[in-house]
C-alpha positions as CSV (number, residue, x, y, z in Angstrom):
1,M,12.4,5.3,16.9
2,K,13.5,8.3,18.1
3,K,11.3,10.5,20.5
4,I,10.7,14.6,20.7
5,L,9.5,16.1,23.7
6,I,7.2,18.9,23.1
7,T,7.2,21.2,26.6
8,G,3.8,23.5,25.9
9,F,2.5,20.7,23.7
10,T,-1.0,21.8,24.9
11,G,-0.7,25.7,23.0
12,Q,-1.1,26.7,19.6
13,V,2.8,26.5,18.5
14,G,3.5,23.2,20.6
15,S,0.2,21.6,18.8
16,Q,0.7,22.7,15.6
17,F,4.5,21.4,16.3
18,A,3.0,18.0,17.2
19,D,0.7,18.3,14.0
20,F,4.2,18.7,11.9
21,I,6.0,16.1,13.5
22,L,3.7,13.4,12.9
23,E,2.7,15.0,8.9
24,N,6.2,14.3,8.2
25,T,8.8,12.3,10.4
26,D,8.5,9.2,12.1
27,I,9.7,10.6,14.9
28,E,7.6,9.7,18.5
29,V,5.7,12.9,20.1
30,I,5.8,13.5,24.2
31,G,3.5,15.8,25.1
32,M,4.2,17.7,28.2
33,M,1.7,19.2,29.9
34,R,0.2,20.1,33.5
35,W,-2.7,18.3,34.8
36,Q,-5.0,20.7,34.6
37,E,-4.1,22.5,31.4
38,P,-7.1,22.6,28.6
39,M,-7.5,20.2,25.7
40,D,-9.2,22.2,23.0
41,N,-5.7,22.6,20.8
42,V,-5.0,18.6,21.2
43,Y,-8.4,17.2,21.2
44,H,-8.1,16.7,17.5
45,L,-5.4,14.0,18.2
46,A,-7.3,12.4,21.4
47,D,-7.5,8.6,19.2
48,R,-4.2,8.5,18.3
49,I,-2.8,9.9,22.1
50,N,-5.8,6.9,23.5
51,K,-3.6,4.0,21.3
52,K,0.0,5.4,21.8
53,N,0.1,5.5,17.6
54,R,3.2,7.9,18.2
55,I,2.5,10.4,20.7
56,K,2.0,9.8,24.2
57,I,1.3,12.8,27.2
58,C,3.6,13.2,30.0
59,Y,2.4,15.7,32.7
60,A,5.2,17.8,34.4
61,D,5.8,21.2,35.6
62,L,8.4,23.8,34.8
63,N,8.3,25.2,38.5
64,D,8.7,21.7,39.8
65,A,12.1,20.1,38.7
66,T,11.5,17.0,40.1
67,S,8.4,15.7,37.7
68,L,11.0,17.3,35.0
69,R,14.0,15.2,36.0
70,R,11.7,12.2,36.0
71,L,10.2,12.7,32.7
72,L,13.8,12.9,31.5
73,E,14.6,10.3,33.0
74,S,12.1,7.8,32.0
75,E,11.4,9.4,28.5
76,R,15.1,10.3,27.4
77,P,13.9,12.3,24.4
78,D,16.5,13.2,21.5
79,Y,14.7,16.0,21.4
80,I,13.5,18.8,23.0
81,T,11.5,21.9,22.2
82,H,10.9,24.1,24.6
83,L,8.1,26.1,23.9
84,A,6.1,25.9,27.7
85,A,6.0,29.5,29.1
86,Q,3.9,32.2,30.6
87,S,3.5,33.6,27.1
88,Y,0.7,37.0,26.5
89,P,2.9,40.0,27.5
90,K,-0.3,42.0,28.5
91,T,-0.9,39.3,31.0
92,S,2.4,39.9,32.8
93,F,2.2,42.9,33.8
94,N,-0.5,41.6,36.1
95,I,1.4,38.3,37.0
96,P,4.9,39.7,36.3
97,I,6.4,37.7,38.9
98,E,4.9,34.4,37.6
99,T,6.0,35.4,34.7
100,L,9.8,35.7,35.4
101,Q,9.3,32.4,37.6
102,T,7.5,30.1,35.3
103,N,9.9,31.6,32.1
104,I,13.0,32.2,33.9
105,I,13.6,30.1,37.1
106,G,10.7,27.4,34.8
107,T,13.4,27.2,31.8
108,A,16.7,26.9,34.1
109,N,15.1,23.9,36.1
110,L,14.6,22.0,32.3
111,L,18.2,22.5,31.2
112,D,19.6,21.6,34.6
113,S,17.6,18.5,34.7
114,I,19.0,17.9,31.2
115,R,22.6,18.9,32.4
116,S,23.2,16.9,35.9
117,I,21.8,13.9,33.8
118,R,24.3,14.6,31.6
119,E,26.8,14.3,34.3
120,L,26.1,10.6,35.3
121,D,25.4,9.4,31.6
122,K,27.6,10.7,28.7
123,S,25.7,9.2,26.8
124,Y,22.7,11.2,27.0
125,D,22.6,14.3,24.6
126,P,19.6,15.5,23.7
127,I,19.1,18.9,20.9
128,I,17.3,21.4,23.1
129,H,15.6,24.3,21.6
130,V,15.1,27.0,23.1
131,C,12.3,29.3,22.6
132,S,13.1,33.2,23.4
133,S,10.5,35.7,21.7
134,S,11.7,39.0,19.3
135,E,9.9,40.6,22.1
136,V,13.4,40.5,23.7
137,Y,13.9,43.9,20.8
138,G,11.5,45.4,23.0
139,R,11.0,49.2,21.8
140,A,13.4,49.2,19.0
141,K,14.4,52.1,16.9
142,V,11.6,53.1,14.4
143,G,12.9,52.3,11.3
144,S,16.1,50.0,11.8
145,S,16.2,46.5,10.3
146,L,16.2,44.0,14.2
147,D,19.0,41.3,13.5
148,E,20.2,38.8,16.1
149,E,22.4,41.4,17.3
150,T,20.5,44.2,18.4
151,T,20.3,45.3,21.8
152,F,17.7,43.8,23.8
153,H,15.4,46.9,25.3
154,A,12.6,45.8,27.6
155,S,9.0,46.2,27.2
156,S,7.2,44.1,29.4
157,P,7.7,41.9,32.2
158,Y,7.6,39.1,29.3
159,S,9.8,40.7,27.3
160,L,12.5,40.2,30.2
161,S,11.7,37.0,30.9
162,K,12.2,36.2,27.6
163,I,15.7,37.6,27.9
164,G,16.4,35.8,30.4
165,T,15.3,32.7,29.0
166,D,17.1,33.6,25.4
167,Y,20.9,33.8,27.5
168,L,20.3,30.4,29.4
169,G,20.1,28.8,26.0
170,R,22.8,30.3,25.3
171,Y,24.3,29.7,28.3
172,Y,24.6,26.0,28.8
173,A,25.6,25.4,25.3
174,E,28.6,27.6,26.2
175,A,29.2,27.0,29.7
176,Y,28.4,22.6,29.9
177,G,28.2,21.6,26.3
178,L,24.5,21.0,26.3
179,K,23.1,20.6,22.4
180,T,21.0,24.1,22.5
181,F,20.0,26.4,19.7
182,V,17.5,29.6,20.6
183,T,14.5,31.0,18.3
184,R,12.8,34.4,18.2
185,M,10.0,34.2,16.7
186,G,8.2,37.7,15.2
187,T,4.3,38.4,15.2
188,H,3.0,34.8,14.3
189,S,-0.5,33.4,13.8
190,G,-3.0,30.9,12.7
191,P,-5.6,28.6,13.7
192,R,-5.4,27.5,17.5
193,R,-4.4,31.1,18.3
194,S,-5.7,32.7,21.9
195,D,-7.3,35.3,21.8
196,V,-5.3,37.7,24.4
197,F,-3.3,38.0,20.9
198,F,-4.2,41.7,18.4
199,E,-5.6,39.5,15.8
200,S,-6.6,37.0,17.1
201,T,-9.1,38.5,19.2
202,V,-10.0,40.7,16.4
203,A,-11.1,37.7,14.7
204,K,-12.9,36.5,17.6
205,Q,-15.1,39.7,17.9
206,I,-16.0,39.2,14.3
207,A,-16.9,36.0,14.6
208,L,-19.2,36.4,17.8
209,M,-20.9,39.5,15.8
210,E,-21.5,37.4,12.7
211,A,-23.2,35.0,15.3
212,G,-24.7,37.6,16.9
213,L,-23.7,37.4,19.8
214,Q,-21.7,40.9,19.7
215,D,-22.4,44.3,18.2
216,P,-20.6,45.7,15.1
217,V,-17.8,47.0,17.0
218,I,-14.5,45.6,17.9
219,Y,-12.7,46.5,20.6
220,V,-9.1,47.4,20.7
221,G,-5.9,48.6,22.4
222,N,-2.9,50.0,20.1
223,L,-2.9,50.5,17.0
224,E,0.5,52.2,16.4
225,S,2.6,49.6,16.0
226,V,4.1,47.9,12.7
227,R,5.2,44.8,12.5
228,T,5.6,41.4,10.4
229,Y,3.4,38.9,10.9
230,Q,4.1,35.2,9.6
231,D,1.9,31.7,9.7
232,V,3.1,29.6,12.7
233,R,2.6,26.5,10.7
234,D,5.4,28.3,8.6
235,A,7.5,28.9,11.4
236,V,7.3,24.8,13.1
237,R,8.8,24.4,9.9
238,A,12.0,26.5,10.7
239,Y,12.1,24.7,13.9
240,F,12.7,21.3,12.9
241,L,15.3,22.6,9.9
242,L,17.1,23.9,12.9
243,F,17.3,20.5,14.8
244,E,18.2,19.3,11.1
245,A,21.0,21.6,11.3
246,V,22.3,21.2,14.1
247,E,22.8,17.4,14.2
248,S,24.1,17.8,10.7
249,G,26.7,20.0,12.3
250,K,25.8,23.0,9.8
251,V,24.3,24.9,13.0
252,K,26.5,25.5,16.4
253,P,25.2,24.5,19.3
254,G,24.3,27.8,21.1
255,D,23.2,29.6,18.3
256,Y,20.0,32.3,18.1
257,F,18.1,32.8,15.7
258,N,14.8,35.3,14.2
259,I,12.0,33.9,12.2
260,A,10.2,36.4,11.1
261,G,7.3,36.7,8.7
262,Q,8.2,38.5,5.5
263,E,4.7,40.8,5.2
264,A,4.8,43.8,7.0
265,F,1.1,45.8,8.8
266,K,0.2,48.6,10.7
267,L,-2.5,46.7,12.8
268,N,-5.0,49.2,11.5
269,E,-4.6,47.4,8.1
270,I,-4.8,43.9,10.3
271,I,-8.4,44.9,10.9
272,E,-9.2,45.8,7.8
273,L,-8.3,42.6,6.1
274,L,-10.2,40.5,8.5
275,I,-13.2,43.3,8.1
276,S,-13.1,42.4,4.5
277,M,-13.7,38.4,5.3
278,S,-16.6,39.1,7.3
279,T,-20.5,39.0,6.9
280,V,-20.9,41.6,8.9
281,E,-22.2,44.8,7.7
282,G,-20.9,48.5,8.9
283,I,-18.5,47.3,11.4
284,R,-16.9,50.2,13.7
285,V,-13.7,50.6,15.7
286,V,-13.4,51.5,19.4
287,Q,-10.4,52.0,21.2
288,D,-10.5,50.4,25.2
289,P,-8.2,52.3,27.7
290,E,-8.3,49.1,29.4
291,R,-6.8,46.7,26.3
292,L,-3.3,49.3,26.2
293,R,0.0,48.3,27.9
294,P,1.7,50.5,30.1
295,I,4.8,50.4,27.4
296,D,4.3,48.6,23.5
297,A,6.6,47.2,21.6
298,N,5.4,49.6,18.9
299,Y,8.1,48.2,15.9
300,Q,9.2,45.2,14.7
301,M,10.7,44.7,11.4
302,F,13.2,42.0,11.2
303,D,16.3,40.7,9.3
304,N,15.8,36.9,8.2
305,T,19.5,37.1,6.3
306,K,21.0,34.4,9.6
307,I,18.0,31.7,9.5
308,R,18.4,32.2,5.8
309,K,22.1,31.2,5.4
310,A,21.6,28.1,8.3
311,I,18.5,26.5,6.4
312,N,16.4,26.2,3.4
313,W,13.4,28.0,4.8
314,K,11.1,31.2,3.7
315,P,7.4,31.7,5.0
316,E,5.5,30.1,2.0
317,I,1.6,31.3,3.8
318,P,0.0,34.5,3.1
319,V,-0.7,36.7,5.9
320,K,-4.0,36.9,3.9
321,K,-4.7,33.2,4.1
322,M,-3.2,32.9,8.1
323,L,-5.9,35.6,8.9
324,N,-8.7,33.5,7.0
325,D,-7.8,30.4,8.5
326,L,-8.0,32.0,11.9
327,L,-11.5,33.5,11.2
328,D,-12.9,29.9,10.3
329,H,-11.0,28.7,13.5
330,W,-13.3,31.3,15.5
331,R,-16.4,31.2,13.8
332,K,-15.6,27.1,14.3
333,E,-15.2,27.4,18.0
334,I,-18.5,30.0,18.4
335,S,-20.6,27.4,16.3
336,M,-19.7,24.5,19.0
337,G,-20.6,26.8,21.6
338,K,-17.6,27.4,22.8
339,I,-18.3,30.9,23.5
340,P,-15.4,33.1,24.5
341,L,-15.2,35.7,27.3
342,N,-13.9,39.2,26.2
343,R,-10.4,40.1,26.8
């Protein structure tokens, strides 16, 4: 049985990708996590994990190269999807060094561990997905359509770190022959989305209002941004199809792709959609200065031409359903007594 290693297994994207693999393939999942990470997003897999039913947890840390080397040597995964990161742009302004360390050096630790194992054993040749981000384009020119050759323009320590991650993924293919491919996912959401992201914090606040735990006021940061949205469940399907394309030779190692939604919104339109799904009347929207970033990526409209040529993929889940599922996720969490902090 083939194996796939998912770094960042307990995150929204990692847990959704694990679900996809278990439901649609016969591949065994190896979920990499740090020992102290919360398990909220993967509790639904606990029975399978306990029974070792095509899924197991391995403990390692991107900033501990020895732990990565040990995991890779013991498991020898056929596929590796590298999703682990300090992935919150706003948070990166508060912890810039940790963000750069984890995302750049951590990625280098992983890729170099694979390289060094292959030096001793050429038969080990996994396909490696390196997750970059659409944030590499940063402060893009308003009105432009961002394709894979658009110049990078960092707008946060997070985007700087993902530029480094992006280049590392391509470099290890060119320099050492690793079978990598790089993705730059546009704004994505849906169930399990962390509340540090805009649409999720709005949905969380509405769910708190419905439960009588917050006054009918939504606190927001910058509403000037225009961006595409897609459901994370569509995005992880693209990841898998790209693995297949590299394996078949249709996609060359080192290649890189935008993965973005086709529905575009101003952020105030996202708020209006979520309010329309609520049972609460008279909700007001107030800007909170503490939620503003020093620099923001205000325009993210993407060109999906390259990925559409490489694989048979397009977003299928409408944004309205994505937002409704996200709101239902927060309703469920709060109904179980999981009262989130305001952030």
